[in-house]
C-alpha positions as CSV (number, residue, x, y, z in Angstrom):
1,M,1.6,27.7,5.6
2,L,4.6,25.4,4.8
3,L,6.2,22.9,7.2
4,H,9.4,21.5,8.4
5,F,9.8,18.5,10.7
6,S,12.6,18.0,13.2
7,E,13.4,16.0,16.3
8,D,14.8,19.3,17.6
9,P,12.0,21.6,19.0
10,T,14.6,24.4,19.8
11,I,15.2,25.9,16.4
12,E,14.5,29.8,16.4
13,R,15.8,30.6,12.9
14,F,16.4,28.4,9.9
15,E,19.5,29.4,7.9
16,P,20.0,28.5,4.3
17,H,22.3,25.4,4.0
18,V,23.5,22.9,1.4
19,P,21.9,19.6,2.2
20,P,24.6,16.9,3.0
21,T,22.7,14.5,0.8
22,N,22.4,16.9,-2.0
23,P,25.7,18.8,-2.2
24,D,25.2,20.2,-5.7
25,Q,22.2,22.3,-4.5
26,A,22.5,26.1,-3.6
27,P,22.0,27.0,0.0
28,A,18.5,27.0,1.0
29,V,15.9,26.5,3.8
30,W,13.6,23.5,2.9
31,A,9.9,23.2,3.6
32,I,7.0,20.9,2.5
33,D,3.5,21.7,1.7
34,E,0.7,20.2,3.8
35,A,-0.4,17.8,1.1
36,H,3.1,16.1,1.0
37,A,3.9,16.4,4.8
38,P,3.4,12.7,5.4
39,L,6.8,12.0,3.7
40,Y,8.2,13.4,6.9
41,W,6.2,11.5,9.4
42,F,9.4,9.5,10.1
43,P,12.5,10.0,12.3
44,R,14.9,12.1,10.3
45,D,17.4,9.4,9.4
46,C,14.7,6.7,8.5
47,P,15.2,5.4,5.1
48,R,11.7,5.2,3.4
49,G,10.1,5.0,0.1
50,T,6.7,6.6,-0.8
51,V,4.5,6.2,-3.7
52,W,1.0,8.0,-4.2
53,A,-1.7,8.5,-6.7
54,N,-2.9,11.9,-7.9
55,D,-5.8,10.7,-10.3
56,R,-8.0,7.8,-11.0
57,D,-5.6,6.3,-13.5
58,Q,-2.7,6.5,-11.1
59,R,-5.0,5.0,-8.4
60,R,-5.6,2.0,-10.5
61,V,-2.0,1.5,-11.1
62,L,-1.1,1.9,-7.4
63,A,-3.7,-0.7,-6.5
64,E,-2.5,-3.2,-9.1
65,R,1.1,-2.9,-8.6
66,F,1.3,-2.5,-4.8
67,L,-1.8,-4.3,-3.7
68,T,-3.4,-1.5,-2.0
69,S,-6.6,0.3,-1.8
70,S,-4.9,3.4,-0.2
71,R,-4.1,6.5,-2.2
72,R,-0.7,6.7,-0.6
73,L,1.7,4.0,0.5
74,H,4.9,4.5,2.8
75,V,7.5,1.7,3.3
76,T,10.4,1.6,5.5
77,E,12.5,-1.2,7.1
78,L,11.5,-3.5,10.0
79,A,14.6,-2.4,11.8
80,W,13.1,1.2,12.1
81,L,9.8,0.2,13.7
82,D,10.9,0.8,17.5
83,R,12.6,4.1,16.4
84,I,9.4,5.3,14.7
85,R,7.3,4.3,17.9
86,D,9.6,6.2,20.2
87,A,10.4,9.2,17.9
88,R,9.7,12.7,19.3
89,L,9.0,14.8,16.2
90,F,8.1,18.4,16.0
91,V,6.5,20.3,13.1
92,Y,7.5,23.9,12.5
93,R,5.2,26.0,10.6
94,F,6.4,28.9,8.1
95,D,4.7,31.8,6.4
96,A,4.9,30.8,2.7
97,A,5.9,34.4,1.5
98,P,9.8,33.7,1.4
99,F,9.6,30.3,-0.4
100,R,9.2,29.3,-3.8
101,P,8.5,25.8,-5.4
102,W,11.4,23.6,-5.9
103,P,11.0,22.1,-9.3
104,E,12.7,18.9,-8.6
105,A,10.1,17.6,-6.2
106,E,6.4,17.6,-5.8
107,G,5.5,19.7,-2.7
108,Q,9.0,20.8,-1.7
109,W,9.8,24.6,-1.3
110,I,12.8,26.5,-0.8
111,A,13.8,29.8,0.6
112,T,17.1,31.4,0.1
113,E,17.0,33.8,3.1
114,P,16.8,32.8,6.8
115,V,13.3,32.1,7.9
116,T,11.7,32.4,11.4
117,P,9.0,29.8,12.1
118,V,5.6,30.9,13.0
119,D,5.3,28.1,15.7
120,V,6.4,24.7,16.7
121,K,4.4,21.9,18.0
122,P,4.8,18.0,18.7
123,V,3.6,15.7,16.0
124,G,2.7,12.9,18.3
125,D,2.1,9.3,17.5
126,L,3.7,8.7,14.0
127,I,1.9,5.4,13.3
128,G,-1.3,6.8,14.5
129,L,-0.9,9.8,12.0
130,H,-0.6,7.3,9.2
131,V,-3.7,5.4,10.3
132,A,-5.7,8.6,10.7
133,A,-4.7,9.9,7.3
134,G,-5.5,6.6,5.6
135,I,-2.1,6.1,4.4
136,E,-0.8,2.5,4.5
137,L,2.5,2.2,6.4
138,R,4.5,-1.1,5.6
139,F,7.5,-2.5,7.2
140,V,9.7,-4.7,5.1
141,E,13.0,-6.5,5.8
142,N,14.7,-4.7,2.9
143,L,13.6,-1.5,1.1
144,W,15.3,-2.0,-2.1
145,P,12.8,-4.4,-4.0
146,F,9.9,-2.0,-3.1
147,W,11.9,1.0,-4.1
148,D,12.8,-0.7,-7.5
149,A,9.2,-1.3,-8.1
150,V,8.4,2.4,-7.3
151,V,10.7,3.8,-9.6
152,A,9.4,1.4,-12.5
153,S,5.8,2.2,-11.8
154,G,5.6,5.7,-13.4
155,L,3.7,7.1,-10.3
156,P,4.7,10.0,-8.3
157,F,7.1,9.1,-5.6
158,S,9.7,10.1,-3.2
159,G,12.6,8.5,-1.5
160,V,14.1,10.0,1.6
161,R,17.3,8.9,3.4
162,L,17.9,5.8,1.0
163,G,21.4,5.6,1.8
164,N,20.5,4.6,5.4
165,A,18.7,1.5,4.1
166,A,20.0,-1.9,4.6
167,P,22.3,-3.2,1.7
168,R,20.7,-4.6,-1.4
């Protein structure tokens, strides 16, 4: 199964579209695999940077550079704390058959035809999900110093809605 997260629980069919944040992409329906789903345990417009380790050497680098014992670190801005607490997020599940891996990002999948979800369920407490999954969730005043360190780290990472972050 592949997943899609939304604050709208009423979507009956997903149509291919060009993401406004990536206008050079061909129209597609976007989904994420379960291993990378935590990237989307946030309100849609919430800016966040995430970094993780896939092996022992990467875990060492993650621990040293980001002072964490977690295998995954998610960081967003303090200004988003209440919106994360109050968010009502839903997860849609899709059959993986119409999707293919999107080579530009780990765990991302695309379909070029309309897709009907298998089901939709509420996600629940977003902070609690992070805790239960052992993902360190940090809140910082400004996301950019963390993001610069992530990009320089050589570790796998993802940035979502960075354009919504506070100015540098």
